[in-house]
N, CA, C and O atoms as a GROMACS GRO file, in nm:
protein
  552
    1UNK      N    1   3.483 -11.106   6.933
    1UNK     CA    2   3.495 -11.139   6.792
    1UNK      C    3   3.356 -11.154   6.730
    1UNK      O    4   3.269 -11.218   6.789
    2UNK      N    5   3.336 -11.098   6.616
    2UNK     CA    6   3.208 -11.100   6.545
    2UNK      C    7   3.178 -11.241   6.494
    2UNK      O    8   3.264 -11.308   6.437
    3UNK      N    9   3.052 -11.286   6.516
    3UNK     CA   10   3.010 -11.413   6.460
    3UNK      C   11   2.982 -11.389   6.312
    3UNK      O   12   2.886 -11.320   6.276
    4UNK      N   13   3.064 -11.445   6.228
    4UNK     CA   14   3.054 -11.420   6.084
    4UNK      C   15   2.945 -11.502   6.017
    4UNK      O   16   2.926 -11.492   5.896
    5UNK      N   17   2.874 -11.584   6.093
    5UNK     CA   18   2.767 -11.664   6.034
    5UNK      C   19   2.634 -11.587   6.026
    5UNK      O   20   2.541 -11.629   5.958
    6UNK      N   21   2.627 -11.475   6.097
    6UNK     CA   22   2.510 -11.387   6.090
    6UNK      C   23   2.559 -11.247   6.054
    6UNK      O   24   2.631 -11.184   6.132
    7UNK      N   25   2.520 -11.200   5.938
    7UNK     CA   26   2.565 -11.070   5.889
    7UNK      C   27   2.448 -10.972   5.884
    7UNK      O   28   2.340 -11.005   5.834
    8UNK      N   29   2.470 -10.852   5.936
    8UNK     CA   30   2.369 -10.747   5.929
    8UNK      C   31   2.366 -10.690   5.787
    8UNK      O   32   2.469 -10.656   5.730
    9UNK      N   33   2.247 -10.680   5.733
    9UNK     CA   34   2.228 -10.624   5.599
    9UNK      C   35   2.140 -10.501   5.612
    9UNK      O   36   2.028 -10.508   5.664
   10UNK      N   37   2.190 -10.388   5.566
   10UNK     CA   38   2.113 -10.264   5.564
   10UNK      C   39   2.025 -10.266   5.439
   10UNK      O   40   2.075 -10.278   5.327
   11UNK      N   41   1.894 -10.254   5.458
   11UNK     CA   42   1.799 -10.256   5.346
   11UNK      C   43   1.742 -10.115   5.331
   11UNK      O   44   1.698 -10.054   5.428
   12UNK      N   45   1.743 -10.065   5.209
   12UNK     CA   46   1.687  -9.933   5.180
   12UNK      C   47   1.593  -9.939   5.061
   12UNK      O   48   1.587 -10.040   4.990
   13UNK      N   49   1.520  -9.832   5.040
   13UNK     CA   50   1.424  -9.822   4.929
   13UNK      C   51   1.444  -9.686   4.864
   13UNK      O   52   1.426  -9.583   4.928
   14UNK      N   53   1.481  -9.687   4.736
   14UNK     CA   54   1.504  -9.562   4.665
   14UNK      C   55   1.481  -9.585   4.517
   14UNK      O   56   1.518  -9.689   4.463
   15UNK      N   57   1.420  -9.488   4.452
   15UNK     CA   58   1.396  -9.495   4.307
   15UNK      C   59   1.327  -9.625   4.268
   15UNK      O   60   1.360  -9.687   4.167
   16UNK      N   61   1.230  -9.666   4.349
   16UNK     CA   62   1.147  -9.785   4.322
   16UNK      C   63   1.227  -9.914   4.317
   16UNK      O   64   1.188 -10.009   4.249
   17UNK      N   65   1.339  -9.919   4.390
   17UNK     CA   66   1.421 -10.040   4.402
   17UNK      C   67   1.467 -10.057   4.546
   17UNK      O   68   1.488  -9.960   4.618
   18UNK      N   69   1.483 -10.181   4.584
   18UNK     CA   70   1.546 -10.210   4.713
   18UNK      C   71   1.697 -10.207   4.694
   18UNK      O   72   1.748 -10.250   4.591
   19UNK      N   73   1.766 -10.156   4.792
   19UNK     CA   74   1.911 -10.161   4.795
   19UNK      C   75   1.953 -10.235   4.919
   19UNK      O   76   1.883 -10.235   5.020
   20UNK      N   77   2.068 -10.299   4.912
   20UNK     CA   78   2.118 -10.373   5.028
   20UNK      C   79   2.268 -10.354   5.038
   20UNK      O   80   2.338 -10.342   4.937
   21UNK      N   81   2.316 -10.352   5.161
   21UNK     CA   82   2.458 -10.337   5.187
   21UNK      C   83   2.497 -10.428   5.302
   21UNK      O   84   2.428 -10.432   5.405
   22UNK      N   85   2.606 -10.501   5.285
   22UNK     CA   86   2.659 -10.584   5.392
   22UNK      C   87   2.810 -10.559   5.401
   22UNK      O   88   2.881 -10.557   5.300
   23UNK      N   89   2.855 -10.540   5.525
   23UNK     CA   90   2.998 -10.515   5.548
   23UNK      C   91   3.047 -10.621   5.646
   23UNK      O   92   2.986 -10.646   5.750
   24UNK      N   93   3.158 -10.682   5.610
   24UNK     CA   94   3.220 -10.785   5.694
   24UNK      C   95   3.370 -10.782   5.667
   24UNK      O   96   3.414 -10.717   5.573
   25UNK      N   97   3.447 -10.852   5.748
   25UNK     CA   98   3.592 -10.851   5.726
   25UNK      C   99   3.628 -10.893   5.583
   25UNK      O  100   3.597 -11.003   5.539
   26UNK      N  101   3.695 -10.803   5.512
   26UNK     CA  102   3.740 -10.832   5.377
   26UNK      C  103   3.652 -10.778   5.267
   26UNK      O  104   3.695 -10.774   5.152
   27UNK      N  105   3.529 -10.737   5.299
   27UNK     CA  106   3.443 -10.688   5.191
   27UNK      C  107   3.334 -10.593   5.240
   27UNK      O  108   3.296 -10.591   5.357
   28UNK      N  109   3.287 -10.515   5.146
   28UNK     CA  110   3.168 -10.431   5.159
   28UNK      C  111   3.094 -10.446   5.028
   28UNK      O  112   3.140 -10.398   4.924
   29UNK      N  113   2.980 -10.512   5.032
   29UNK     CA  114   2.904 -10.535   4.910
   29UNK      C  115   2.774 -10.457   4.913
   29UNK      O  116   2.708 -10.448   5.017
   30UNK      N  117   2.738 -10.401   4.799
   30UNK     CA  118   2.610 -10.335   4.782
   30UNK      C  119   2.545 -10.389   4.655
   30UNK      O  120   2.613 -10.429   4.560
   31UNK      N  121   2.414 -10.391   4.656
   31UNK     CA  122   2.340 -10.437   4.540
   31UNK      C  123   2.201 -10.376   4.544
   31UNK      O  124   2.163 -10.316   4.644
   32UNK      N  125   2.127 -10.393   4.437
   32UNK     CA  126   1.988 -10.348   4.434
   32UNK      C  127   1.905 -10.448   4.356
   32UNK      O  128   1.958 -10.531   4.281
   33UNK      N  129   1.774 -10.438   4.373
   33UNK     CA  130   1.684 -10.527   4.302
   33UNK      C  131   1.540 -10.490   4.329
   33UNK      O  132   1.510 -10.392   4.397
   34UNK      N  133   1.451 -10.570   4.273
   34UNK     CA  134   1.308 -10.542   4.283
   34UNK      C  135   1.243 -10.594   4.411
   34UNK      O  136   1.130 -10.558   4.443
   35UNK      N  137   1.316 -10.679   4.484
   35UNK     CA  138   1.258 -10.738   4.605
   35UNK      C  139   1.368 -10.762   4.708
   35UNK      O  140   1.486 -10.768   4.674
   36UNK      N  141   1.327 -10.777   4.833
   36UNK     CA  142   1.423 -10.808   4.938
   36UNK      C  143   1.485 -10.946   4.915
   36UNK      O  144   1.606 -10.960   4.924
   37UNK      N  145   1.404 -11.050   4.884
   37UNK     CA  146   1.468 -11.179   4.854
   37UNK      C  147   1.567 -11.169   4.738
   37UNK      O  148   1.670 -11.237   4.739
   38UNK      N  149   1.537 -11.087   4.640
   38UNK     CA  150   1.627 -11.070   4.526
   38UNK      C  151   1.760 -11.008   4.565
   38UNK      O  152   1.865 -11.054   4.520
   39UNK      N  153   1.757 -10.904   4.649
   39UNK     CA  154   1.883 -10.842   4.688
   39UNK      C  155   1.962 -10.933   4.783
   39UNK      O  156   2.085 -10.931   4.781
   40UNK      N  157   1.893 -11.012   4.863
   40UNK     CA  158   1.963 -11.106   4.951
   40UNK      C  159   2.030 -11.216   4.869
   40UNK      O  160   2.140 -11.260   4.901
   41UNK      N  161   1.964 -11.259   4.764
   41UNK     CA  162   2.026 -11.358   4.674
   41UNK      C  163   2.147 -11.298   4.605
   41UNK      O  164   2.250 -11.365   4.591
   42UNK      N  165   2.137 -11.173   4.561
   42UNK     CA  166   2.252 -11.105   4.500
   42UNK      C  167   2.369 -11.099   4.597
   42UNK      O  168   2.483 -11.125   4.559
   43UNK      N  169   2.341 -11.064   4.723
   43UNK     CA  170   2.448 -11.057   4.822
   43UNK      C  171   2.511 -11.194   4.845
   43UNK      O  172   2.633 -11.206   4.856
   44UNK      N  173   2.428 -11.296   4.852
   44UNK     CA  174   2.479 -11.432   4.871
   44UNK      C  175   2.572 -11.471   4.755
   44UNK      O  176   2.675 -11.534   4.777
   45UNK      N  177   2.535 -11.432   4.632
   45UNK     CA  178   2.619 -11.461   4.516
   45UNK      C  179   2.750 -11.382   4.522
   45UNK      O  180   2.855 -11.436   4.485
   46UNK      N  181   2.746 -11.258   4.567
   46UNK     CA  182   2.868 -11.178   4.580
   46UNK      C  183   2.962 -11.238   4.685
   46UNK      O  184   3.084 -11.243   4.666
   47UNK      N  185   2.904 -11.285   4.794
   47UNK     CA  186   2.986 -11.347   4.899
   47UNK      C  187   3.045 -11.478   4.848
   47UNK      O  188   3.162 -11.508   4.875
   48UNK      N  189   2.967 -11.557   4.775
   48UNK     CA  190   3.019 -11.683   4.719
   48UNK      C  191   3.136 -11.655   4.626
   48UNK      O  192   3.236 -11.727   4.627
   49UNK      N  193   3.124 -11.550   4.545
   49UNK     CA  194   3.233 -11.513   4.455
   49UNK      C  195   3.357 -11.469   4.536
   49UNK      O  196   3.470 -11.505   4.501
   50UNK      N  197   3.335 -11.393   4.642
   50UNK     CA  198   3.446 -11.351   4.728
   50UNK      C  199   3.516 -11.473   4.788
   50UNK      O  200   3.639 -11.480   4.789
   51UNK      N  201   3.437 -11.568   4.839
   51UNK     CA  202   3.496 -11.689   4.899
   51UNK      C  203   3.577 -11.767   4.796
   51UNK      O  204   3.680 -11.825   4.829
   52UNK      N  205   3.531 -11.768   4.673
   52UNK     CA  206   3.600 -11.845   4.568
   52UNK      C  207   3.726 -11.776   4.517
   52UNK      O  208   3.814 -11.842   4.462
   53UNK      N  209   3.735 -11.644   4.535
   53UNK     CA  210   3.847 -11.571   4.476
   53UNK      C  211   3.926 -11.493   4.582
   53UNK      O  212   4.014 -11.549   4.647
   54UNK      N  213   3.894 -11.365   4.600
   54UNK     CA  214   3.973 -11.279   4.687
   54UNK      C  215   3.981 -11.329   4.830
   54UNK      O  216   4.085 -11.315   4.895
   55UNK      N  217   3.873 -11.385   4.880
   55UNK     CA  218   3.868 -11.422   5.021
   55UNK      C  219   3.906 -11.565   5.054
   55UNK      O  220   3.899 -11.606   5.170
   56UNK      N  221   3.946 -11.642   4.953
   56UNK     CA  222   3.970 -11.784   4.982
   56UNK      C  223   4.083 -11.807   5.081
   56UNK      O  224   4.087 -11.911   5.146
   57UNK      N  225   4.174 -11.712   5.094
   57UNK     CA  226   4.284 -11.725   5.189
   57UNK      C  227   4.266 -11.638   5.314
   57UNK      O  228   4.356 -11.630   5.397
   58UNK      N  229   4.152 -11.573   5.325
   58UNK     CA  230   4.125 -11.489   5.442
   58UNK      C  231   4.098 -11.581   5.561
   58UNK      O  232   4.000 -11.655   5.560
   59UNK      N  233   4.184 -11.578   5.664
   59UNK     CA  234   4.170 -11.671   5.776
   59UNK      C  235   4.039 -11.656   5.854
   59UNK      O  236   3.993 -11.751   5.917
   60UNK      N  237   3.980 -11.537   5.851
   60UNK     CA  238   3.856 -11.515   5.924
   60UNK      C  239   3.739 -11.594   5.864
   60UNK      O  240   3.640 -11.620   5.933
   61UNK      N  241   3.750 -11.630   5.738
   61UNK     CA  242   3.640 -11.699   5.671
   61UNK      C  243   3.665 -11.850   5.656
   61UNK      O  244   3.583 -11.921   5.598
   62UNK      N  245   3.778 -11.897   5.706
   62UNK     CA  246   3.809 -12.040   5.692
   62UNK      C  247   3.704 -12.123   5.766
   62UNK      O  248   3.669 -12.093   5.880
   63UNK      N  249   3.655 -12.226   5.701
   63UNK     CA  250   3.556 -12.315   5.760
   63UNK      C  251   3.413 -12.266   5.752
   63UNK      O  252   3.321 -12.335   5.796
   64UNK      N  253   3.392 -12.148   5.695
   64UNK     CA  254   3.256 -12.095   5.680
   64UNK      C  255   3.218 -12.105   5.533
   64UNK      O  256   3.289 -12.057   5.445
   65UNK      N  257   3.105 -12.168   5.510
   65UNK     CA  258   3.053 -12.178   5.374
   65UNK      C  259   2.943 -12.073   5.356
   65UNK      O  260   2.881 -12.030   5.453
   66UNK      N  261   2.922 -12.034   5.235
   66UNK     CA  262   2.819 -11.933   5.208
   66UNK      C  263   2.682 -11.982   5.257
   66UNK      O  264   2.598 -11.902   5.298
   67UNK      N  265   2.659 -12.112   5.254
   67UNK     CA  266   2.532 -12.169   5.300
   67UNK      C  267   2.516 -12.154   5.451
   67UNK      O  268   2.404 -12.160   5.503
   68UNK      N  269   2.627 -12.134   5.523
   68UNK     CA  270   2.623 -12.119   5.668
   68UNK      C  271   2.580 -11.978   5.711
   68UNK      O  272   2.546 -11.956   5.827
   69UNK      N  273   2.582 -11.886   5.618
   69UNK     CA  274   2.560 -11.745   5.652
   69UNK      C  275   2.410 -11.713   5.651
   69UNK      O  276   2.337 -11.746   5.558
   70UNK      N  277   2.368 -11.647   5.758
   70UNK     CA  278   2.231 -11.595   5.768
   70UNK      C  279   2.238 -11.443   5.764
   70UNK      O  280   2.335 -11.383   5.810
   71UNK      N  281   2.136 -11.384   5.709
   71UNK     CA  282   2.130 -11.238   5.702
   71UNK      C  283   2.030 -11.187   5.804
   71UNK      O  284   1.920 -11.241   5.819
   72UNK      N  285   2.070 -11.082   5.874
   72UNK     CA  286   1.981 -11.012   5.966
   72UNK      C  287   1.951 -10.877   5.903
   72UNK      O  288   2.037 -10.789   5.898
   73UNK      N  289   1.830 -10.860   5.855
   73UNK     CA  290   1.794 -10.739   5.780
   73UNK      C  291   1.761 -10.625   5.875
   73UNK      O  292   1.684 -10.640   5.971
   74UNK      N  293   1.820 -10.509   5.846
   74UNK     CA  294   1.792 -10.385   5.919
   74UNK      C  295   1.734 -10.289   5.816
   74UNK      O  296   1.803 -10.243   5.725
   75UNK      N  297   1.605 -10.260   5.831
   75UNK     CA  298   1.531 -10.180   5.732
   75UNK      C  299   1.526 -10.034   5.772
   75UNK      O  300   1.519 -10.000   5.890
   76UNK      N  301   1.530  -9.946   5.672
   76UNK     CA  302   1.487  -9.810   5.697
   76UNK      C  303   1.334  -9.811   5.687
   76UNK      O  304   1.277  -9.910   5.641
   77UNK      N  305   1.269  -9.704   5.728
   77UNK     CA  306   1.122  -9.706   5.731
   77UNK      C  307   1.061  -9.723   5.593
   77UNK      O  308   0.961  -9.794   5.578
   78UNK      N  309   1.118  -9.658   5.493
   78UNK     CA  310   1.062  -9.669   5.357
   78UNK      C  311   1.070  -9.813   5.307
   78UNK      O  312   0.972  -9.865   5.254
   79UNK      N  313   1.183  -9.877   5.324
   79UNK     CA  314   1.198 -10.015   5.276
   79UNK      C  315   1.112 -10.111   5.356
   79UNK      O  316   1.058 -10.207   5.301
   80UNK      N  317   1.098 -10.086   5.486
   80UNK     CA  318   1.015 -10.172   5.570
   80UNK      C  319   0.871 -10.173   5.521
   80UNK      O  320   0.812 -10.279   5.501
   81UNK      N  321   0.813 -10.053   5.503
   81UNK     CA  322   0.673 -10.047   5.462
   81UNK      C  323   0.653 -10.088   5.316
   81UNK      O  324   0.544 -10.131   5.279
   82UNK      N  325   0.756 -10.075   5.235
   82UNK     CA  326   0.747 -10.124   5.097
   82UNK      C  327   0.752 -10.276   5.094
   82UNK      O  328   0.678 -10.339   5.019
   83UNK      N  329   0.837 -10.335   5.175
   83UNK     CA  330   0.849 -10.482   5.178
   83UNK      C  331   0.728 -10.546   5.245
   83UNK      O  332   0.680 -10.650   5.199
   84UNK      N  333   0.680 -10.487   5.352
   84UNK     CA  334   0.566 -10.542   5.426
   84UNK      C  335   0.443 -10.457   5.396
   84UNK      O  336   0.390 -10.387   5.483
   85UNK      N  337   0.398 -10.464   5.272
   85UNK     CA  338   0.286 -10.381   5.227
   85UNK      C  339   0.156 -10.414   5.300
   85UNK      O  340   0.062 -10.335   5.297
   86UNK      N  341   0.151 -10.529   5.365
   86UNK     CA  342   0.031 -10.568   5.439
   86UNK      C  343   0.006 -10.477   5.559
   86UNK      O  344  -0.106 -10.469   5.610
   87UNK      N  345   0.111 -10.410   5.605
   87UNK     CA  346   0.100 -10.323   5.721
   87UNK      C  347   0.062 -10.182   5.679
   87UNK      O  348   0.125 -10.124   5.590
   88UNK      N  349  -0.041 -10.129   5.742
   88UNK     CA  350  -0.083  -9.993   5.712
   88UNK      C  351  -0.005  -9.895   5.801
   88UNK      O  352   0.009  -9.915   5.921
   89UNK      N  353   0.043  -9.792   5.740
   89UNK     CA  354   0.118  -9.690   5.812
   89UNK      C  355   0.032  -9.631   5.924
   89UNK      O  356   0.081  -9.610   6.035
   90UNK      N  357  -0.094  -9.604   5.895
   90UNK     CA  358  -0.181  -9.543   5.997
   90UNK      C  359  -0.203  -9.635   6.116
   90UNK      O  360  -0.212  -9.588   6.230
   91UNK      N  361  -0.213  -9.765   6.092
   91UNK     CA  362  -0.233  -9.860   6.202
   91UNK      C  363  -0.108  -9.870   6.289
   91UNK      O  364  -0.118  -9.869   6.411
   92UNK      N  365   0.008  -9.879   6.226
   92UNK     CA  366   0.133  -9.886   6.303
   92UNK      C  367   0.155  -9.755   6.378
   92UNK      O  368   0.202  -9.757   6.492
   93UNK      N  369   0.123  -9.644   6.316
   93UNK     CA  370   0.137  -9.514   6.383
   93UNK      C  371   0.050  -9.509   6.509
   93UNK      O  372   0.096  -9.465   6.614
   94UNK      N  373  -0.074  -9.555   6.497
   94UNK     CA  374  -0.164  -9.555   6.613
   94UNK      C  375  -0.108  -9.645   6.724
   94UNK      O  376  -0.110  -9.607   6.841
   95UNK      N  377  -0.059  -9.762   6.688
   95UNK     CA  378  -0.002  -9.854   6.787
   95UNK      C  379   0.123  -9.793   6.852
   95UNK      O  380   0.151  -9.821   6.969
   96UNK      N  381   0.197  -9.712   6.778
   96UNK     CA  382   0.320  -9.651   6.830
   96UNK      C  383   0.294  -9.520   6.903
   96UNK      O  384   0.384  -9.465   6.967
   97UNK      N  385   0.172  -9.468   6.893
   97UNK     CA  386   0.141  -9.339   6.954
   97UNK      C  387   0.203  -9.222   6.879
   97UNK      O  388   0.241  -9.121   6.938
   98UNK      N  389   0.212  -9.239   6.746
   98UNK     CA  390   0.272  -9.136   6.661
   98UNK      C  391   0.166  -9.087   6.562
   98UNK      O  392   0.083  -9.165   6.515
   99UNK      N  393   0.169  -8.960   6.533
   99UNK     CA  394   0.077  -8.905   6.434
   99UNK      C  395   0.099  -8.977   6.300
   99UNK      O  396   0.213  -8.987   6.254
  100UNK      N  397  -0.010  -9.026   6.236
  100UNK     CA  398   0.006  -9.098   6.110
  100UNK      C  399   0.070  -9.013   6.000
  100UNK      O  400   0.145  -9.065   5.917
  101UNK      N  401   0.040  -8.884   5.997
  101UNK     CA  402   0.100  -8.797   5.896
  101UNK      C  403   0.251  -8.784   5.917
  101UNK      O  404   0.327  -8.776   5.820
  102UNK      N  405   0.293  -8.782   6.043
  102UNK     CA  406   0.435  -8.774   6.072
  102UNK      C  407   0.505  -8.904   6.029
  102UNK      O  408   0.613  -8.899   5.970
  103UNK      N  409   0.443  -9.019   6.058
  103UNK     CA  410   0.503  -9.146   6.015
  103UNK      C  411   0.510  -9.151   5.863
  103UNK      O  412   0.608  -9.200   5.807
  104UNK      N  413   0.407  -9.102   5.795
  104UNK     CA  414   0.410  -9.098   5.649
  104UNK      C  415   0.526  -9.012   5.599
  104UNK      O  416   0.589  -9.046   5.499
  105UNK      N  417   0.554  -8.902   5.667
  105UNK     CA  418   0.667  -8.817   5.628
  105UNK      C  419   0.800  -8.889   5.652
  105UNK      O  420   0.893  -8.873   5.573
  106UNK      N  421   0.809  -8.968   5.759
  106UNK     CA  422   0.929  -9.049   5.782
  106UNK      C  423   0.948  -9.150   5.669
  106UNK      O  424   1.057  -9.165   5.615
  107UNK      N  425   0.839  -9.217   5.634
  107UNK     CA  426   0.845  -9.321   5.531
  107UNK      C  427   0.880  -9.262   5.395
  107UNK      O  428   0.956  -9.322   5.319
  108UNK      N  429   0.826  -9.144   5.364
  108UNK     CA  430   0.852  -9.082   5.235
  108UNK      C  431   0.989  -9.015   5.229
  108UNK      O  432   1.035  -8.976   5.121
  109UNK      N  433   1.054  -9.001   5.343
  109UNK     CA  434   1.187  -8.939   5.346
  109UNK      C  435   1.184  -8.789   5.362
  109UNK      O  436   1.289  -8.724   5.358
  110UNK      N  437   1.064  -8.731   5.380
  110UNK     CA  438   1.055  -8.586   5.398
  110UNK      C  439   1.107  -8.542   5.534
  110UNK      O  440   1.154  -8.430   5.551
  111UNK      N  441   1.097  -8.633   5.632
  111UNK     CA  442   1.151  -8.608   5.766
  111UNK      C  443   1.224  -8.733   5.810
  111UNK      O  444   1.197  -8.843   5.761
  112UNK      N  445   1.315  -8.716   5.903
  112UNK     CA  446   1.392  -8.829   5.955
  112UNK      C  447   1.348  -8.858   6.097
  112UNK      O  448   1.342  -8.768   6.181
  113UNK      N  449   1.316  -8.983   6.124
  113UNK     CA  450   1.274  -9.023   6.258
  113UNK      C  451   1.394  -9.023   6.352
  113UNK      O  452   1.503  -9.068   6.316
  114UNK      N  453   1.373  -8.972   6.472
  114UNK     CA  454   1.478  -8.980   6.574
  114UNK      C  455   1.491  -9.126   6.616
  114UNK      O  456   1.405  -9.209   6.585
  115UNK      N  457   1.596  -9.156   6.687
  115UNK     CA  458   1.616  -9.293   6.734
  115UNK      C  459   1.501  -9.336   6.825
  115UNK      O  460   1.456  -9.450   6.816
  116UNK      N  461   1.454  -9.247   6.911
  116UNK     CA  462   1.344  -9.282   7.001
  116UNK      C  463   1.214  -9.306   6.924
  116UNK      O  464   1.137  -9.395   6.959
  117UNK      N  465   1.190  -9.226   6.821
  117UNK     CA  466   1.070  -9.247   6.738
  117UNK      C  467   1.081  -9.380   6.663
  117UNK      O  468   0.984  -9.456   6.657
  118UNK      N  469   1.198  -9.409   6.608
  118UNK     CA  470   1.218  -9.536   6.537
  118UNK      C  471   1.196  -9.653   6.631
  118UNK      O  472   1.138  -9.754   6.592
  119UNK      N  473   1.243  -9.641   6.756
  119UNK     CA  474   1.225  -9.749   6.854
  119UNK      C  475   1.078  -9.768   6.890
  119UNK      O  476   1.033  -9.880   6.912
  120UNK      N  477   1.001  -9.659   6.896
  120UNK     CA  478   0.857  -9.670   6.920
  120UNK      C  479   0.789  -9.748   6.807
  120UNK      O  480   0.705  -9.835   6.832
  121UNK      N  481   0.826  -9.716   6.686
  121UNK     CA  482   0.768  -9.784   6.569
  121UNK      C  483   0.809  -9.931   6.570
  121UNK      O  484   0.725 -10.019   6.548
  122UNK      N  485   0.935  -9.957   6.596
  122UNK     CA  486   0.984 -10.095   6.603
  122UNK      C  487   0.911 -10.174   6.712
  122UNK      O  488   0.871 -10.288   6.690
  123UNK      N  489   0.893 -10.113   6.828
  123UNK     CA  490   0.822 -10.180   6.938
  123UNK      C  491   0.677 -10.211   6.899
  123UNK      O  492   0.625 -10.318   6.932
  124UNK      N  493   0.612 -10.118   6.830
  124UNK     CA  494   0.474 -10.141   6.787
  124UNK      C  495   0.467 -10.258   6.690
  124UNK      O  496   0.376 -10.340   6.698
  125UNK      N  497   0.561 -10.266   6.597
  125UNK     CA  498   0.564 -10.377   6.501
  125UNK      C  499   0.591 -10.508   6.573
  125UNK      O  500   0.525 -10.609   6.544
  126UNK      N  501   0.685 -10.510   6.667
  126UNK     CA  502   0.716 -10.632   6.741
  126UNK      C  503   0.596 -10.677   6.826
  126UNK      O  504   0.568 -10.796   6.837
  127UNK      N  505   0.527 -10.581   6.886
  127UNK     CA  506   0.409 -10.614   6.966
  127UNK      C  507   0.302 -10.677   6.876
  127UNK      O  508   0.241 -10.777   6.914
  128UNK      N  509   0.279 -10.620   6.760
  128UNK     CA  510   0.184 -10.678   6.665
  128UNK      C  511   0.226 -10.819   6.626
  128UNK      O  512   0.143 -10.909   6.622
  129UNK      N  513   0.354 -10.839   6.598
  129UNK     CA  514   0.404 -10.972   6.560
  129UNK      C  515   0.378 -11.072   6.672
  129UNK      O  516   0.339 -11.185   6.646
  130UNK      N  517   0.401 -11.031   6.797
  130UNK     CA  518   0.375 -11.121   6.909
  130UNK      C  519   0.228 -11.155   6.921
  130UNK      O  520   0.194 -11.269   6.951
  131UNK      N  521   0.141 -11.058   6.899
  131UNK     CA  522  -0.003 -11.084   6.901
  131UNK      C  523  -0.041 -11.183   6.792
  131UNK      O  524  -0.119 -11.275   6.815
  132UNK      N  525   0.014 -11.164   6.673
  132UNK     CA  526  -0.018 -11.253   6.562
  132UNK      C  527   0.031 -11.395   6.586
  132UNK      O  528  -0.034 -11.491   6.546
  133UNK      N  529   0.147 -11.409   6.653
  133UNK     CA  530   0.201 -11.542   6.683
  133UNK      C  531   0.109 -11.621   6.776
  133UNK      O  532   0.112 -11.744   6.776
  134UNK      N  533   0.030 -11.553   6.855
  134UNK     CA  534  -0.057 -11.620   6.952
  134UNK      C  535  -0.193 -11.658   6.894
  134UNK      O  536  -0.274 -11.719   6.964
  135UNK      N  537  -0.217 -11.624   6.772
  135UNK     CA  538  -0.348 -11.652   6.710
  135UNK      C  539  -0.356 -11.796   6.667
  135UNK      O  540  -0.262 -11.853   6.611
  136UNK      N  541  -0.471 -11.855   6.692
  136UNK     CA  542  -0.503 -11.988   6.638
  136UNK      C  543  -0.632 -11.972   6.560
  136UNK      O  544  -0.728 -11.912   6.608
  137UNK      N  545  -0.634 -12.026   6.441
  137UNK     CA  546  -0.753 -12.017   6.356
  137UNK      C  547  -0.818 -12.155   6.342
  137UNK      O  548  -0.750 -12.257   6.339
  138UNK      N  549  -0.949 -12.153   6.333
  138UNK     CA  550  -1.020 -12.280   6.311
  138UNK      C  551  -1.103 -12.273   6.187
  138UNK      O  552  -1.170 -12.370   6.152
   0.00000   0.00000   0.00000
């Protein structure tokens, strides 16, 4: 049985806006906005409205409040690099062992990354995050 307190949210970037989609028992909500926090807030409001109206008698949601729900964001490459502008495509490409021009084509949507290429990029980002977590500044 799916833990309904953590919902996967697909995050995309198109036409200079973030888009988000969440699917769970009883609903499929999509929204867009100027920022990832903005689209997550929109989704939270849509879910609150669902709980108050159509979903109030849905047994799968009984005892769960909108405040109990956490979102797990799943980004496409364009939305990831747009949201985390601090990360340089060329640096992540080098860490992943991918040609920077190829990663730029993935990000721009001109080419689609295979699952193995996406996993290399994800691993490079996670490795960088782990390195950053170990830093102490004085």
